C-alpha positions as CSV (number, residue, x, y, z in Angstrom):
1,M,-48.8,-1.1,60.8
2,S,-51.4,-1.2,63.5
3,P,-50.6,-3.8,66.3
4,K,-54.3,-4.4,66.6
5,L,-54.4,-6.1,63.2
6,W,-52.0,-8.8,64.5
7,Q,-53.1,-9.2,68.1
8,N,-55.0,-12.4,67.4
9,A,-52.4,-14.0,65.2
10,F,-51.1,-16.5,67.8
11,Y,-50.5,-19.3,65.4
12,V,-47.6,-21.4,64.4
13,Y,-47.1,-21.3,60.6
14,Y,-44.5,-23.8,59.6
15,A,-43.0,-25.9,56.8
16,P,-41.5,-28.9,58.5
17,D,-38.1,-30.2,57.4
18,R,-37.7,-34.0,57.3
19,D,-35.9,-36.2,54.8
20,L,-37.0,-39.2,52.9
21,F,-34.1,-41.6,53.2
22,D,-32.0,-42.3,50.1
23,D,-31.9,-46.0,51.0
24,A,-35.5,-46.3,49.7
25,L,-34.6,-44.8,46.4
26,Q,-31.6,-47.1,45.9
27,A,-33.7,-50.2,46.9
28,L,-36.4,-49.2,44.5
29,R,-34.0,-48.9,41.6
30,R,-32.7,-52.4,42.3
31,Q,-36.1,-54.0,41.8
32,D,-36.9,-55.5,38.4
33,D,-40.5,-56.5,38.9
34,D,-43.7,-55.1,40.3
35,V,-43.8,-57.3,43.4
36,G,-40.4,-56.1,44.5
37,R,-41.2,-52.5,43.8
38,R,-44.4,-52.7,45.8
39,A,-42.6,-54.2,48.7
40,V,-40.1,-51.4,48.8
41,L,-42.7,-48.7,48.5
42,A,-44.8,-50.3,51.2
43,Q,-41.8,-50.3,53.6
44,A,-40.8,-46.8,52.6
45,R,-44.3,-45.6,53.3
46,E,-44.4,-47.1,56.8
47,N,-40.9,-45.7,57.5
48,D,-42.1,-42.3,56.4
49,R,-45.2,-42.4,58.6
50,A,-43.0,-43.5,61.6
51,L,-40.7,-40.5,60.9
52,Y,-43.7,-38.1,61.2
53,R,-44.7,-39.7,64.5
54,R,-41.2,-39.6,65.9
55,T,-40.8,-35.9,64.9
56,W,-44.1,-34.9,66.4
57,R,-43.3,-36.8,69.6
58,H,-40.0,-34.9,70.1
59,P,-40.7,-33.2,73.4
60,P,-40.0,-29.5,72.5
61,T,-41.9,-29.9,69.2
62,R,-44.8,-31.6,70.9
63,A,-45.0,-28.9,73.6
64,V,-45.3,-26.2,71.0
65,L,-47.8,-28.0,68.8
66,D,-49.9,-28.9,71.9
67,S,-50.0,-25.3,73.1
68,V,-50.7,-23.3,70.0
69,P,-53.0,-23.7,66.9
70,N,-50.8,-24.7,64.0
71,L,-51.0,-24.8,60.2
72,M,-48.4,-25.7,57.7
73,I,-47.4,-25.8,54.0
74,W,-45.2,-28.5,52.6
75,D,-41.7,-28.1,51.1
76,D,-38.9,-30.2,49.7
77,H,-38.0,-32.1,52.9
78,E,-41.5,-33.7,52.9
79,I,-39.8,-35.8,50.2
80,R,-36.1,-35.2,50.0
81,D,-33.7,-32.3,50.3
82,D,-33.9,-30.1,47.2
83,W,-36.9,-32.0,45.9
84,G,-37.8,-30.6,42.4
85,G,-34.4,-29.2,41.8
86,R,-32.7,-32.3,40.4
87,N,-33.0,-34.0,37.1
88,G,-35.6,-36.7,37.1
89,D,-37.7,-35.3,39.9
90,T,-40.4,-34.3,37.4
91,D,-40.2,-37.4,35.2
92,P,-42.9,-40.0,35.9
93,S,-40.7,-42.7,34.4
94,R,-38.0,-42.2,37.1
95,S,-37.9,-44.0,40.5
96,Q,-37.5,-40.8,42.5
97,Y,-40.8,-39.5,41.0
98,T,-42.6,-42.6,42.1
99,L,-41.1,-42.3,45.6
100,G,-42.0,-38.7,45.6
101,C,-45.7,-39.5,44.9
102,M,-45.6,-42.0,47.8
103,A,-44.2,-39.4,50.2
104,R,-46.7,-36.8,49.1
105,G,-49.5,-39.2,49.8
106,V,-48.1,-39.7,53.3
107,Y,-47.9,-35.9,53.7
108,R,-51.6,-35.5,52.7
109,A,-52.7,-38.2,55.1
110,T,-50.9,-36.5,58.0
111,Q,-50.0,-32.8,57.7
112,R,-52.7,-31.8,55.2
113,Q,-55.2,-33.2,57.7
114,L,-54.5,-30.1,59.8
115,W,-56.6,-28.0,57.5
116,D,-58.4,-30.4,55.1
117,D,-60.6,-33.4,55.8
118,V,-58.7,-35.7,53.4
119,E,-60.3,-39.0,52.8
120,T,-58.1,-41.9,53.7
121,A,-56.3,-43.1,50.6
122,D,-56.7,-46.6,49.3
123,P,-53.8,-48.4,51.1
124,S,-53.3,-50.5,48.0
125,V,-52.3,-47.4,46.0
126,L,-48.7,-46.9,47.2
127,A,-47.8,-43.9,44.9
128,P,-51.0,-41.9,44.5
129,S,-51.4,-39.3,41.7
130,P,-49.9,-36.0,42.6
131,A,-52.6,-33.9,40.9
132,G,-53.5,-30.6,42.5
133,Y,-51.8,-28.0,44.6
134,E,-51.4,-27.9,48.4
135,H,-52.2,-24.2,48.9
136,H,-54.8,-23.2,51.4
137,L,-56.2,-20.0,52.9
138,H,-58.1,-19.0,56.1
139,A,-59.8,-15.8,57.4
140,W,-60.5,-15.0,61.1
141,G,-62.1,-11.6,61.4
142,D,-59.6,-8.9,60.1
143,L,-56.8,-11.5,59.7
144,G,-56.3,-13.6,56.6
145,V,-53.6,-16.2,55.9
146,F,-52.7,-17.5,52.5
147,F,-50.3,-20.5,52.2
148,I,-48.8,-20.5,48.7
149,D,-47.4,-23.7,47.2
150,P,-44.5,-23.1,44.9
151,R,-43.1,-26.5,45.6
152,T,-45.8,-28.3,43.6
153,A,-45.4,-25.7,40.9
154,R,-41.7,-26.4,40.7
155,S,-41.9,-30.3,40.8
156,F,-45.2,-32.1,40.1
157,A,-47.1,-29.4,38.4
158,P,-45.0,-29.2,35.2
159,M,-46.0,-32.8,34.3
160,A,-49.6,-31.8,34.7
161,G,-49.4,-29.0,32.2
162,R,-48.9,-26.2,34.7
163,P,-45.3,-25.1,34.4
164,D,-45.4,-22.3,37.0
165,A,-47.1,-20.8,40.0
166,G,-49.5,-18.7,37.9
167,P,-52.6,-20.6,39.0
168,L,-51.7,-20.0,42.6
169,L,-51.4,-16.3,42.0
170,D,-54.8,-16.4,40.3
171,E,-56.2,-18.0,43.4
172,L,-54.6,-15.3,45.7
173,E,-56.0,-12.5,43.6
174,K,-59.5,-14.0,43.5
175,A,-59.4,-14.5,47.3
176,L,-58.4,-10.9,48.0
177,Y,-60.8,-9.3,45.5
178,G,-64.3,-10.7,46.1
179,G,-63.3,-14.0,47.6
180,A,-62.7,-15.6,51.0
181,L,-60.1,-12.9,52.0
182,S,-62.0,-9.9,50.7
183,A,-63.0,-8.7,54.2
184,V,-59.6,-9.0,55.9
185,R,-57.3,-6.0,56.6
186,A,-54.2,-7.9,57.6
187,L,-52.7,-10.6,55.3
188,V,-50.0,-13.1,56.2
189,L,-48.6,-14.7,53.1
190,V,-46.8,-17.9,54.0
191,S,-44.2,-19.1,51.4
192,P,-42.0,-22.1,52.0
193,V,-39.0,-20.2,50.4
194,P,-38.3,-16.5,50.9
195,V,-40.0,-14.1,48.4
196,A,-36.9,-11.9,48.6
197,F,-33.6,-13.4,49.4
198,L,-30.8,-13.6,46.8
199,S,-30.7,-11.5,43.7
200,S,-31.7,-13.2,40.4
201,A,-28.1,-13.0,39.2
202,T,-26.7,-14.6,42.3
203,A,-29.4,-17.3,42.3
204,N,-28.7,-18.1,38.7
205,Q,-25.0,-18.3,39.2
206,L,-25.1,-20.5,42.2
207,G,-28.1,-22.6,41.3
208,H,-27.3,-23.2,37.6
209,H,-23.5,-23.2,37.4
210,A,-22.4,-24.5,40.8
211,T,-22.5,-27.8,42.5
212,N,-25.5,-29.7,43.9
213,L,-25.0,-27.8,47.2
214,F,-27.1,-25.0,45.7
215,N,-29.8,-27.1,44.0
216,D,-32.4,-25.6,46.3
217,L,-31.9,-22.1,44.7
218,R,-33.6,-23.4,41.6
219,D,-36.9,-23.3,43.5
220,H,-36.5,-19.7,44.6
221,W,-38.8,-17.0,43.3
222,S,-35.8,-15.1,41.9
223,Y,-34.3,-18.0,40.0
224,Y,-33.9,-18.3,36.2
225,D,-31.9,-20.3,33.8
226,D,-32.2,-21.5,30.2
227,R,-35.0,-23.9,31.2
228,V,-37.2,-21.9,33.7
229,D,-37.7,-18.3,34.7
230,H,-39.5,-17.6,38.0
231,R,-39.0,-13.8,37.9
232,P,-42.3,-13.0,36.2
233,E,-44.1,-14.8,39.0
234,L,-42.1,-12.9,41.6
235,R,-43.0,-9.6,40.0
236,R,-46.6,-10.4,39.8
237,L,-46.7,-11.6,43.4
238,L,-45.0,-8.5,44.7
239,D,-47.2,-6.2,42.6
240,L,-50.3,-8.0,43.9
241,L,-49.3,-7.7,47.5
242,R,-48.1,-4.1,47.2
243,T,-51.3,-3.0,45.4
244,W,-53.6,-4.7,48.0
245,Q,-51.6,-3.2,50.9
246,A,-51.9,0.3,49.4
247,Q,-55.6,0.3,50.2
248,A,-56.4,2.2,53.4
249,G,-56.0,0.2,56.6
250,H,-54.4,-2.8,54.9
251,A,-51.1,-4.5,56.0
252,V,-49.1,-7.5,54.6
253,V,-46.5,-9.6,56.3
254,I,-44.6,-12.4,54.3
255,V,-43.5,-15.4,56.4
256,S,-41.0,-17.8,54.9
257,G,-38.2,-20.2,55.9
258,D,-36.0,-22.9,54.3
259,V,-32.7,-21.0,54.1
260,H,-31.6,-21.9,57.7
261,V,-31.4,-18.3,58.9
262,G,-33.7,-16.0,60.8
263,A,-34.2,-12.5,59.6
264,M,-36.6,-9.5,59.3
265,T,-36.3,-7.9,55.9
266,T,-38.0,-5.0,54.2
267,I,-38.8,-5.1,50.5
268,H,-38.8,-1.7,48.9
269,H,-40.5,-0.7,45.6
270,A,-39.0,2.2,43.7
271,G,-38.0,3.9,46.9
272,G,-41.5,4.1,48.1
273,S,-43.9,1.4,49.3
274,T,-42.6,-1.5,51.3
275,L,-43.4,-5.1,52.3
276,E,-42.2,-6.7,55.5
277,Q,-40.9,-10.3,55.4
278,L,-40.0,-12.7,58.3
279,I,-37.6,-15.4,57.4
280,T,-37.9,-17.9,60.2
281,S,-35.4,-20.3,61.6
282,P,-36.2,-24.0,62.3
283,M,-38.5,-24.7,65.2
284,N,-36.3,-27.6,66.1
285,T,-33.7,-29.9,64.7
286,L,-33.6,-33.6,65.6
287,V,-30.1,-35.1,66.1
288,A,-29.7,-38.8,65.6
């Protein structure tokens, strides 16, 4: 891999971790009329906005974000730990889904603004529609970056008739072959969760049969159970990246996080071609 391909890649690519408080969910469940529910949602939205402001004002975080261009992709903690991995998260009739729509609206008005000129949402709409994905891509000379959004595919998208990350892989393939990334030679694929981490058997055993401690494994690319199977998406993603990298002068690095460890891993294919993956540790942790 030529260092020259990466020499201008001085960006922070991140998926911030922050929790939506469970108190709001309990308060919402206690309401039995629209007036009470709107009041709870309005307060929860303001508290969520304040949490973003407090996090970004944290001195070490502020120093980093002030010093380096930064882009991000959302993950479960924009709403709640393990969002999308619990029963009811994808059911529009449940309170947690309504609260999730509210939190995603706040995310779009704050963090999505880093790369997209999002129109200010109607403040009277407290739980906006979650339609659409949050993926985005950018090209700077030889360097391309694709932020993939499996979180939507695992939570909101199933209710919209898109039960997997297939449309995102379609977008990546189109971008690399004739699209916005067709001229790049170095690709950074940013995924909120690692592309290669636990085996499918381990992810299934822990995520499906164990306690809620391992709910987040249900969102991993290698996970499967009797309800979902993400492995075909994983195979397609790896084949797409491997095939593109096989072209002369091309290089791929996968950047991921979420699992609370930092590591450099190498993904092998049939003992031959490889892909490099960086699993990043948190940029900072706020302690109450």
